[in-house]
Steps between C-alpha positions, in 0.01 A plus 500: 500500500776536241486686168433182301191419706385861477537490120308170487217645709473802271499277191226279648293809587539619138378163368192518726428857386539405133245222552252764621579726207455217250170387647358854530596597145374162371839448338555124463868533403588714800301272725679190368836673551446494879486118503726210410379327184402193706333692785196355672226739613220420742255785558292265714357277229792261458857534372537553127791588271548873436445449126146380579430767762588815304234468225228457763628797697507717189143400408364555850685818583466630144122501544543744788541872440784531746697318767765614742706253701683658795760295684658560839654334804722247327685258725785319319735216576786448255716187481743501210307514172162430662280740696162492666288813531165568664351823364175675593284614209189717476351499150226727367292376205251722313252266331243609242147385581156577352393686816825705510861426580591281796801550727655175616782543750690188605762471772734207517855373491736357242712212627780487243799277443750682280808375319795698372538418131767664286541774758125579534262405778184340359190352660513120468196420713215719622228415749236767553317530833184713504449664838198722428296666226240771454257552212294817460371735233791706364532850642782622275449856374664608174360852479393786722697704747869414508456223242403736214863599450641147519485364145774236514352164592641154543422251223590151384807418290654762274208740562632563852689832534795314656563312172595820314685632806719187523558498123683833527793310652 
């Protein structure tokens, strides 16, 4: 592996991580920035243009109190300005419900085709494969014991502590 391929792999990994950040912060601009403008996304319900997908994602995920998408085990193949990547994902969703919050945990894989455009690697096509899921009453504790001293909590958009942290430059 030469330095160019290593740099490409790191740039692709950054794009995949920024997708997770955009989706978990419910930030439509950051989410869109991970994709080509003509990207097609198929989460299992048919391929649709990214411009159609993002509003639905923001509505669905925005109704949840919190999500966290964790990616790992990416296998990549790069050929010129095109790459293919298969990436494992485990995503936690905290969903408000009348009987109390629900924890939905989903495990799956992103099958991505990426293109290098103007020096950046962007997702041009995404197929999502769900491998497993689990739904149960939420068990998250926010107070008591060790949690009493932890007052900084993740949030959506600019309310997240990372927004101010990154703004410091």
